N, C-alpha and C positions, 0 to 999 in steps of 0.2 A: 267622387265619381262613382255611383252605382255600377255593380256587377251586373252580368245578365241575369234574370230570374228566369230558370228554368223550371217549365214541367218535367214529371218523372218518371212519364210513361217511357217505353222504347218505341213508339209507333214514327215509322219513317214519313211524315207528314209535316211539313214545317210552317207555322203561320207568326205573324210577327203584329205588332200594335203600341203604340209608343204609351207610354204612362208617365204623367207629370205627378211630382209631390204633388203639386193639388189636386184635392178628389175634386173629382166631379158629377155630382148623385145623376147620372141617365140622361148628359147634357152635351151639347157641342161644345169641346174644348175651347179654353181661352187662348187666343194669340199671345195674350201678356200674361206676366205674373206667374212661371212656369219655372220648376226646376231640371233638371239634367234629365233626357228619357231612360228609361231602360227599356229593354227589349224582352217580351215574352216568346219562348220558344220552347217548342218543345224538343227532345233530345232527338239525334239519328238512332236507328234502330241498331240493336247490335246482333249477331248470328243466333239464330234458334238452336237451341239441343234441347233433348229432351230432359224433362225435369222429372226428380223425385223425391215425393214429398216425403219429411222426416214421419219416423213413427212416431206414436203418443201414446202414453200411459196414462193410463186412470190413476190417479192419487185422492186419498180424500183430502181436503183442503187444511194446513196445518194453520198453528198461529200466527206464523211470521206471514203468512200470504195475505192478511188482514192488517198487517200493523205499517204506518205510515214509515217514509224512508228515513225520515230523522230520526225514530228511534231506535235504528238499526244503524247507520254509518258513524256517528260516533263512536259507538261502542265501549263507552266507560262503564256502562250499565251492565256490563258482562256480554253484552253480546260481541259476535265476531263476525270475521269475512265470511266463515261458514252459513251465518243466519240469512246474510244478504244474498248469498247463491243461492240459498233455500228458497228466498222470495222471487228470487227471477226465476227460477227452475218451476215453480208452482205457478208464477204467472205464466208461462209458457204453454203448461200442462194444460191447465184452465182455457186459454185464449186462443191459442193457436188453430183448434179444430175448427174457430169460427172464420178465420181469415181464407181468404181463397187466392188462386190465382187466377189472371184473366187473359187468354190470348185471343188475340185480334186479326181478322185479317180484311182488307180493302183493296178492291180493283182500282187503280190510279190510272188517269188516262191523259196524256199530254202530247205535246207537239215537239220533236226534236229534228232540226233541220228539216223543217216543212213537213216532215212527215209524224202523223199519227201514230203513237205506240203505247200500250196499256202494260202494265206489271201490277202486279199483286205483291202489296208489301205487309209485314207483319209485324207483330210485336208483344208485349207482355206487361201489364199491370197487376194491380191487387183491387182486392173487392173485400167486404166482409159480409154475414149474414146478419139482416138484419128482422127476420122474423121466420116462422114455422111456416110460412105460407107460401114460401119460395123466393123472397125479396131478399138481390145482394146489391146492395150501396158501393158505389166506387166515385172516381171523379166522372165527368162528363168529358175531360178530354181524352179519358183510357177508350171511349167505346163511342165516342162522338163520329160519324160517318161510316161503323163497322159493316162492313156486308157478314161478315160470320162472327159470333162470338163463343166462346169456348170455355167454360168454368172449370176449373182443376181444384178440388176439394184437398183438404192436408192430406189424405188418406190416400191420396191418388186418382179417385174416382172422378170423372170427365162428364159433361152434361152440356148440352149446349142452351145459351140463352137469349132472350130476345129484349131490347133496350122497351120501358112501358113509359118512362118517364125522365126527364130531364131538365136542365137549370144551368145553362152555360153562366149566367149571372153569377151564379154562387158556384161553380163548377162541379156539381152533385150531378149523379143520374142511377136509376134502379132498376136493374137488370132482372128479368123473371126465371126461372129456373124451373121445371117440374117432375120435382124428385120426392122422395117420402117424408114426411115430417120429420122423422127420426135422425134424419142426416143432417137435418139445420139445426146448430147448435148457435142463438142467437146470442149477440154481445150486448152488454149493459151499458149505459151509455152514465157517464159523469156530469157533473154540473160544470161545465169549462165557466161559467161566468166565477165560481168561488176557486180556480187555478190561480196558484201562486208562482210567482219567479223563484227558481231553485227548487222546485218539486221534482221529483220523479219522474221521467218521462222515457217510456218504453215503446220502439216503434216495432211491428210486425207486418211483413210484405216480403214482395218478391225483388227485391233488388237486384237488376242483371239478369231477371228471369229465375231468381234462385229461392223456390217457393219454400216458407215457412222462417224466412231469416229473420232475427232478432237483434237489435241495437238498443242500447242504452245509454240515457244522457240525462239533461235537466231541461226542463222549461225555461229558458233564455231570457224571453221579452215576451209581453202582453199588449194586443192594442194594437197590432200591424195591419199593414193593409197590403195586397195584391192585386196586381191584374184578373180583371175576371176574363173567363175564358171568351165570353162574346165579343170583346175586342178588336176581333177579326174584321168586325162589319164598320163600313165609313161611317163616320161623324158619332161615332158612343165612344166613351170612355168610362168603363165602368170598375170599381174596384168592390173586391171584396173585404170586408170590416172585421174588424175584432179578431184578427188572425193571430194565431200562437205562435211564436218563435221557441225554434227547439237548437239544440247542439247534439242532439240525437244524430247518427249517421243516418241520413237518407239519398239514396241514390237510384238513378231511373230505374223504373219497374216498380218502387214504391208507391208511386201516383196509387189512391184508393185504397190504399191501407190504413192501419189504426197507431196511433198512438193514444198509451192508457198509463194510469196511475198506478201507483202501489197496490190498488186493490184490484188489478186487472180492468177496472171502467174505461170505457174510450172517453177521454180527453177532445180528440177530433179525426180528424181526414186528412192522411200526409199528401200535401198537393204539389209543393215546389219548393225548391233551394235556388239560393242567391249565392251563388259560387265562380269562380275565377276560372277553375276546372273542370266545371261542369260535372263534378262528382259529389260526394258529402264532405268533402274539406271545407264549405261552405256552412252555412246554415239554414236551417230547413222550417218551412211555413205550412200550418195546420188548420184547415177550416173547423173551425170548435165546435163542439158537440151543441151549443146552445142555437146555432144555425141549422144543423143536419138536423136536430131534433123537429124545428117548426117548418125544414124544406120536406124532407122526405115524406112524410104521411100525405101532401099533396100532391107531391110524384107520384106516388100511388094510385091515389085516388082519382086524379083527373089527369095526370101526364104533363102536367107544367105547374110553374109557382108562378103566383102575383106578385109583383115586388110593389111595395108601397114607392111611391115619386110626389115630391112636392115642387117640382118643375121649375127649377133655378139651379144654374150654375154659380159657383163661389168658391172661395179660396179661404185658409184659417188665416186669421187676422194675428200680424207680427206687429213688434213694435216699432218698425220704419214706417208701415203703413198706417199705423194708430194714430202716429206722428204727424203725419201726412196730412191727415182728417182732423187733426187738432183733438185727439183723444188721449186719455191718459195710456201711456205707454203698458202701464201695468194690464190693461184691458185685453181679454183673450175671448175671441167668439169667431162665428164665422161671416164674411163679408160677401153679399149678398153681389156678383159679377153682372148677372144676364138672368132678366127674368122670361121664360118662355112666354110668346104670346099665347092666350085659351088656355094655360096651364094653372093648376091648381093657387100657385104663389100669386101669378096674372088675376086670378078672378079675387083673392082676398087682400091685391091690393099691395103687395110687396113691391119694394123699388130695387132696381140695378144701380150699377154703377155710372155714372153719367160724366166723370172726369177722369183725368190721367194725372200722371206724375213721374218721373224718372228716380228711380232708386236702384245705386249701383250700376247704374248703365242701361238699365233695361225700365220698360216702362208698363208702368203699374197702375189698375184702373185703382179708383176711389171715388167714394161718396157714396154709395149704396148703403141700405140697411145693413147693421149690424146685429146677426142672430147672436143671443147671450144665453138663449135658455130654450126647450123646449117641454111643454108640461112640468115645468116648475124644476125642471133637471138642468142644471149649468150645462153647457158645451163649450169646451174650449179650443176645439178643430174644427176639421169639416169630417175628419172622420170620425169623429165622437158624436155628429149629428147622423151621420148614417148608420153606426152601431146603435145608436138608440133606435133609429124607424126599424130598422134590422130585426130587432131584438124586441118589440114592443106594438109595432104597429101595424095594422094593416091598410090596405086601398079601401077608400070610404069612411074611414073613421077619421074625426075632428080631432086637432092638435092646437093646444097655444103655443104662438111662436114668443117669447119676450125678446123686442128687436131696440136699438137703439137707432132712431132717424135725425141725422144731424146733430146728434149728441142728447136726443131728449128720448126717454123710455117711450114704449109703448106696447100694446099687446095685440096680437092680432090672432084672428082665429082662421085656421085653413082646413079644409075639406081635402084629405089627403087621397090623390088618383093612384090610378094605374099605371106603373111603367110603360110605354109606348113599347111594342116592338118593334 
């Protein structure tokens, strides 16, 4: 059974939505073929307190600051614990000035004992400097619905910010601040598609409101999925694909902060944890830089992001379902469950499931087309299909799906649509 996946802000606003292990690319969830649900919850607010940003010292980069962690940790080549410490110290000095804490307040109105009452709630999250033009990147759930946003820089300077773009489906937002360019030290992005399990992963943010906090771990898995913030809307079930999992300690307040590699380059935005305690004793999830690099410029230019949409729901094909469809048990791909009328898949002639079977006491849809590749790239699961679309495809682009229909291979060309609101 999954533990709750929790957002890391301290905002006292609770939202919830069911997530199934079956990834549904922007469509109505199926009642069948689902795994036990998790719940996406923003953690309760902790008491506010005055934050004192840590002092930073301008140091010249050292040789250690550009070496990979694998050349430091083993130490047989004469390297020492001191070398590793020097690497971490230099990363902090170089990167921390780019990280901010974000203080938000919101007026919440509700009915208690038939009386309407209003209350101001507040919280703290994290963010980072995107460029010298005044753009700060954070998680959408950090600033969504906020009436006032205060950005606190590493040296303690504060300025009010305004949300100019947001993407709940990737849980990213851009806040604009009007400050001098010399105060804005932009981060450098790593290529998250080249990340490896086991590599050094360092988080900097404001856990529990403690700005400028750093924690160290490794990348513990790749290709995870977490629920999108937009799942608060009825009838929608989106996931964020290609997510990085880390054992680096993340806690409430880390949301919107950064995970960096041994060069101090940003691997992604720290967003959520899966934990039985609601703290960093679990595993952390990070929106990868490949998604950030694609989404943020569009948020800055037009205020929103247009997601590619195929117009069908489905599930990853497993051996039991493959057997029920008289297909090879080794076959992997995406079983098309339901095709949305008038959507891209419907227009291209994709077939959904028309039959049902019972597996382990559950009713499972079968008989639909099985997608095995997109543009010649094999897909073994629904998550892989979503990841490919996210990385490589835009709305109105044409793609080729290789499918099996009743066991026979076919190719279908689909003009990808824009995901409906």
